[in-house]
ChimeraX commands (.cxc) that place a marker at each C-alpha (Angstrom):
marker #1 position -0.03,-0.01,-0.01 radius 0.5
marker #1 position 1.51,3.25,-1.10 radius 0.5
marker #1 position 1.10,6.12,1.41 radius 0.5
marker #1 position 2.14,8.86,-0.97 radius 0.5
marker #1 position -0.54,11.41,-1.83 radius 0.5
marker #1 position -2.61,10.61,1.32 radius 0.5
marker #1 position -3.95,13.28,3.58 radius 0.5
marker #1 position -2.70,13.36,7.18 radius 0.5
marker #1 position -6.00,11.78,8.30 radius 0.5
marker #1 position -5.67,8.92,5.78 radius 0.5
marker #1 position -1.97,8.43,6.78 radius 0.5
marker #1 position -3.01,8.17,10.44 radius 0.5
marker #1 position -5.69,5.66,9.57 radius 0.5
marker #1 position -3.21,3.48,7.64 radius 0.5
marker #1 position -0.75,3.66,10.56 radius 0.5
marker #1 position -3.52,2.54,12.94 radius 0.5
marker #1 position -4.32,-0.47,10.76 radius 0.5
marker #1 position -0.64,-1.46,10.73 radius 0.5
marker #1 position -0.55,-1.19,14.55 radius 0.5
marker #1 position -3.68,-3.32,14.83 radius 0.5
marker #1 position -2.14,-5.96,12.50 radius 0.5
marker #1 position 1.07,-6.02,14.55 radius 0.5
marker #1 position -0.89,-6.36,17.78 radius 0.5
marker #1 position -2.98,-9.19,16.34 radius 0.5
marker #1 position 0.10,-11.07,15.17 radius 0.5
marker #1 position 1.63,-10.77,18.66 radius 0.5
marker #1 position -1.51,-12.27,20.25 radius 0.5
marker #1 position -1.48,-15.42,18.09 radius 0.5
marker #1 position 1.95,-16.31,19.36 radius 0.5
marker #1 position 3.60,-15.31,16.16 radius 0.5
marker #1 position 6.42,-12.76,16.15 radius 0.5
marker #1 position 5.30,-9.29,15.36 radius 0.5
marker #1 position 5.92,-8.35,11.75 radius 0.5
marker #1 position 8.43,-5.72,11.07 radius 0.5
marker #1 position 6.38,-3.47,8.94 radius 0.5
marker #1 position 7.42,0.12,8.76 radius 0.5
marker #1 position 4.93,2.77,9.79 radius 0.5
marker #1 position 4.08,5.20,7.15 radius 0.5
marker #1 position 5.59,8.61,7.76 radius 0.5
marker #1 position 3.15,11.39,8.30 radius 0.5
marker #1 position 3.11,14.02,5.61 radius 0.5
marker #1 position 5.32,16.89,6.79 radius 0.5
marker #1 position 3.47,20.15,7.38 radius 0.5
marker #1 position 4.22,22.80,4.80 radius 0.5
marker #1 position 7.04,25.13,5.87 radius 0.5
marker #1 position 5.73,28.41,7.00 radius 0.5
marker #1 position 6.28,31.15,4.48 radius 0.5
marker #1 position 8.58,33.84,5.86 radius 0.5
marker #1 position 7.03,37.28,6.42 radius 0.5
marker #1 position 8.02,39.77,3.75 radius 0.5
marker #1 position 10.79,42.09,4.82 radius 0.5
marker #1 position 9.47,45.39,5.93 radius 0.5
marker #1 position 11.72,48.10,4.68 radius 0.5
marker #1 position 11.68,51.29,6.82 radius 0.5
marker #1 position 10.33,54.31,5.07 radius 0.5
marker #1 position 13.24,56.73,4.75 radius 0.5
marker #1 position 10.97,59.76,4.78 radius 0.5
marker #1 position 9.60,58.69,8.16 radius 0.5
marker #1 position 13.15,58.56,9.57 radius 0.5
marker #1 position 13.98,61.95,8.09 radius 0.5
marker #1 position 10.78,63.49,9.48 radius 0.5
marker #1 position 11.42,62.00,12.92 radius 0.5
marker #1 position 14.94,63.43,12.91 radius 0.5
marker #1 position 13.57,66.78,11.74 radius 0.5
marker #1 position 11.08,66.79,14.63 radius 0.5
marker #1 position 13.85,66.11,17.14 radius 0.5
marker #1 position 15.92,68.92,15.53 radius 0.5
marker #1 position 12.98,71.27,15.77 radius 0.5
marker #1 position 12.41,70.49,19.44 radius 0.5
marker #1 position 16.13,70.95,20.20 radius 0.5
marker #1 position 16.12,74.26,18.25 radius 0.5
marker #1 position 13.13,75.54,20.18 radius 0.5
marker #1 position 14.77,74.60,23.49 radius 0.5
marker #1 position 17.96,76.42,22.53 radius 0.5
marker #1 position 16.04,79.45,21.37 radius 0.5
marker #1 position 14.26,79.57,24.72 radius 0.5
marker #1 position 17.60,79.38,26.53 radius 0.5
marker #1 position 19.12,82.08,24.36 radius 0.5
marker #1 position 16.06,84.31,25.03 radius 0.5
marker #1 position 16.53,83.77,28.73 radius 0.5
marker #1 position 20.19,84.68,28.51 radius 0.5
marker #1 position 19.38,87.85,26.56 radius 0.5
marker #1 position 16.74,88.85,29.13 radius 0.5
marker #1 position 19.26,88.26,31.93 radius 0.5
marker #1 position 21.88,90.33,30.09 radius 0.5
marker #1 position 19.37,93.17,29.65 radius 0.5
marker #1 position 18.47,93.06,33.37 radius 0.5
marker #1 position 22.19,93.16,34.26 radius 0.5
marker #1 position 22.76,96.18,32.06 radius 0.5
marker #1 position 19.78,97.98,33.67 radius 0.5
marker #1 position 21.12,97.12,37.10 radius 0.5
marker #1 position 24.56,98.33,36.12 radius 0.5
marker #1 position 23.13,101.64,34.86 radius 0.5
marker #1 position 21.17,102.05,38.04 radius 0.5
marker #1 position 24.15,101.25,40.21 radius 0.5
marker #1 position 26.31,103.73,38.25 radius 0.5
marker #1 position 23.67,106.44,38.69 radius 0.5
marker #1 position 23.54,105.75,42.39 radius 0.5
marker #1 position 27.26,105.82,42.70 radius 0.5
marker #1 position 27.38,109.14,40.90 radius 0.5
marker #1 position 24.83,110.56,43.36 radius 0.5
marker #1 position 26.90,109.27,46.26 radius 0.5
marker #1 position 29.96,110.95,44.67 radius 0.5
marker #1 position 27.98,114.24,44.66 radius 0.5
marker #1 position 27.22,114.00,48.36 radius 0.5
marker #1 position 29.67,115.07,51.08 radius 0.5
marker #1 position 31.12,112.55,53.48 radius 0.5
marker #1 position 29.98,112.30,57.05 radius 0.5
marker #1 position 33.32,113.83,58.26 radius 0.5
marker #1 position 32.86,116.79,55.92 radius 0.5
marker #1 position 29.36,117.41,57.20 radius 0.5
marker #1 position 30.46,117.21,60.89 radius 0.5
marker #1 position 33.25,119.71,60.20 radius 0.5
marker #1 position 31.01,122.15,58.30 radius 0.5
marker #1 position 28.28,122.18,60.90 radius 0.5
marker #1 position 30.46,124.05,63.37 radius 0.5
marker #1 position 31.44,126.85,60.93 radius 0.5
marker #1 position 28.78,128.73,58.89 radius 0.5
marker #1 position 31.27,129.66,56.10 radius 0.5
marker #1 position 32.26,126.00,55.68 radius 0.5
marker #1 position 28.53,125.08,55.67 radius 0.5
marker #1 position 27.87,127.51,52.88 radius 0.5
marker #1 position 30.88,126.21,50.91 radius 0.5
marker #1 position 29.71,122.61,51.40 radius 0.5
marker #1 position 26.20,123.54,50.09 radius 0.5
marker #1 position 27.83,125.31,47.11 radius 0.5
marker #1 position 29.86,122.20,46.22 radius 0.5
marker #1 position 27.02,119.81,46.56 radius 0.5
marker #1 position 23.79,121.62,45.43 radius 0.5
marker #1 position 21.55,118.57,45.13 radius 0.5
marker #1 position 22.53,117.37,48.59 radius 0.5
marker #1 position 22.08,120.81,50.01 radius 0.5
marker #1 position 18.53,121.09,48.54 radius 0.5
marker #1 position 17.54,117.77,50.00 radius 0.5
marker #1 position 19.12,118.55,53.35 radius 0.5
marker #1 position 17.36,122.03,53.55 radius 0.5
marker #1 position 13.99,120.31,52.85 radius 0.5
marker #1 position 14.71,117.86,55.65 radius 0.5
marker #1 position 15.60,120.56,58.17 radius 0.5
marker link #1:1,2 radius 0.2
marker link #1:2,3 radius 0.2
marker link #1:3,4 radius 0.2
marker link #1:4,5 radius 0.2
marker link #1:5,6 radius 0.2
marker link #1:6,7 radius 0.2
marker link #1:7,8 radius 0.2
marker link #1:8,9 radius 0.2
marker link #1:9,10 radius 0.2
marker link #1:10,11 radius 0.2
marker link #1:11,12 radius 0.2
marker link #1:12,13 radius 0.2
marker link #1:13,14 radius 0.2
marker link #1:14,15 radius 0.2
marker link #1:15,16 radius 0.2
marker link #1:16,17 radius 0.2
marker link #1:17,18 radius 0.2
marker link #1:18,19 radius 0.2
marker link #1:19,20 radius 0.2
marker link #1:20,21 radius 0.2
marker link #1:21,22 radius 0.2
marker link #1:22,23 radius 0.2
marker link #1:23,24 radius 0.2
marker link #1:24,25 radius 0.2
marker link #1:25,26 radius 0.2
marker link #1:26,27 radius 0.2
marker link #1:27,28 radius 0.2
marker link #1:28,29 radius 0.2
marker link #1:29,30 radius 0.2
marker link #1:30,31 radius 0.2
marker link #1:31,32 radius 0.2
marker link #1:32,33 radius 0.2
marker link #1:33,34 radius 0.2
marker link #1:34,35 radius 0.2
marker link #1:35,36 radius 0.2
marker link #1:36,37 radius 0.2
marker link #1:37,38 radius 0.2
marker link #1:38,39 radius 0.2
marker link #1:39,40 radius 0.2
marker link #1:40,41 radius 0.2
marker link #1:41,42 radius 0.2
marker link #1:42,43 radius 0.2
marker link #1:43,44 radius 0.2
marker link #1:44,45 radius 0.2
marker link #1:45,46 radius 0.2
marker link #1:46,47 radius 0.2
marker link #1:47,48 radius 0.2
marker link #1:48,49 radius 0.2
marker link #1:49,50 radius 0.2
marker link #1:50,51 radius 0.2
marker link #1:51,52 radius 0.2
marker link #1:52,53 radius 0.2
marker link #1:53,54 radius 0.2
marker link #1:54,55 radius 0.2
marker link #1:55,56 radius 0.2
marker link #1:56,57 radius 0.2
marker link #1:57,58 radius 0.2
marker link #1:58,59 radius 0.2
marker link #1:59,60 radius 0.2
marker link #1:60,61 radius 0.2
marker link #1:61,62 radius 0.2
marker link #1:62,63 radius 0.2
marker link #1:63,64 radius 0.2
marker link #1:64,65 radius 0.2
marker link #1:65,66 radius 0.2
marker link #1:66,67 radius 0.2
marker link #1:67,68 radius 0.2
marker link #1:68,69 radius 0.2
marker link #1:69,70 radius 0.2
marker link #1:70,71 radius 0.2
marker link #1:71,72 radius 0.2
marker link #1:72,73 radius 0.2
marker link #1:73,74 radius 0.2
marker link #1:74,75 radius 0.2
marker link #1:75,76 radius 0.2
marker link #1:76,77 radius 0.2
marker link #1:77,78 radius 0.2
marker link #1:78,79 radius 0.2
marker link #1:79,80 radius 0.2
marker link #1:80,81 radius 0.2
marker link #1:81,82 radius 0.2
marker link #1:82,83 radius 0.2
marker link #1:83,84 radius 0.2
marker link #1:84,85 radius 0.2
marker link #1:85,86 radius 0.2
marker link #1:86,87 radius 0.2
marker link #1:87,88 radius 0.2
marker link #1:88,89 radius 0.2
marker link #1:89,90 radius 0.2
marker link #1:90,91 radius 0.2
marker link #1:91,92 radius 0.2
marker link #1:92,93 radius 0.2
marker link #1:93,94 radius 0.2
marker link #1:94,95 radius 0.2
marker link #1:95,96 radius 0.2
marker link #1:96,97 radius 0.2
marker link #1:97,98 radius 0.2
marker link #1:98,99 radius 0.2
marker link #1:99,100 radius 0.2
marker link #1:100,101 radius 0.2
marker link #1:101,102 radius 0.2
marker link #1:102,103 radius 0.2
marker link #1:103,104 radius 0.2
marker link #1:104,105 radius 0.2
marker link #1:105,106 radius 0.2
marker link #1:106,107 radius 0.2
marker link #1:107,108 radius 0.2
marker link #1:108,109 radius 0.2
marker link #1:109,110 radius 0.2
marker link #1:110,111 radius 0.2
marker link #1:111,112 radius 0.2
marker link #1:112,113 radius 0.2
marker link #1:113,114 radius 0.2
marker link #1:114,115 radius 0.2
marker link #1:115,116 radius 0.2
marker link #1:116,117 radius 0.2
marker link #1:117,118 radius 0.2
marker link #1:118,119 radius 0.2
marker link #1:119,120 radius 0.2
marker link #1:120,121 radius 0.2
marker link #1:121,122 radius 0.2
marker link #1:122,123 radius 0.2
marker link #1:123,124 radius 0.2
marker link #1:124,125 radius 0.2
marker link #1:125,126 radius 0.2
marker link #1:126,127 radius 0.2
marker link #1:127,128 radius 0.2
marker link #1:128,129 radius 0.2
marker link #1:129,130 radius 0.2
marker link #1:130,131 radius 0.2
marker link #1:131,132 radius 0.2
marker link #1:132,133 radius 0.2
marker link #1:133,134 radius 0.2
marker link #1:134,135 radius 0.2
marker link #1:135,136 radius 0.2
marker link #1:136,137 radius 0.2
marker link #1:137,138 radius 0.2
marker link #1:138,139 radius 0.2
view
């Protein structure tokens, strides 16, 4: 009996018949026949999945998105640095103006010396007119 061209079910059925024959021969006291079992039909090999090639445009767009995000982050940092620099310049200008006003005012030692002498007081007021005006308002 040729087993070629049989379905897996038919092959299994033929194998079962052979087993039954061998078992029957062994029961009658006769040695079991050495009949080869029919090989089962091998299952068809799975077809490999087609290779998926990455879309080069998707990769370029992803890299462009990352670049854009990095650019925006850097632009934000640069804006912050520019704002900080502007604040420092304003602070420096304010400090220079305050230092100039302090230079225009007499020292505490000069004021203490001028208080005792009216001529020195007048000279001190002439040398520092802004200070003198503020002091006269306070007195």
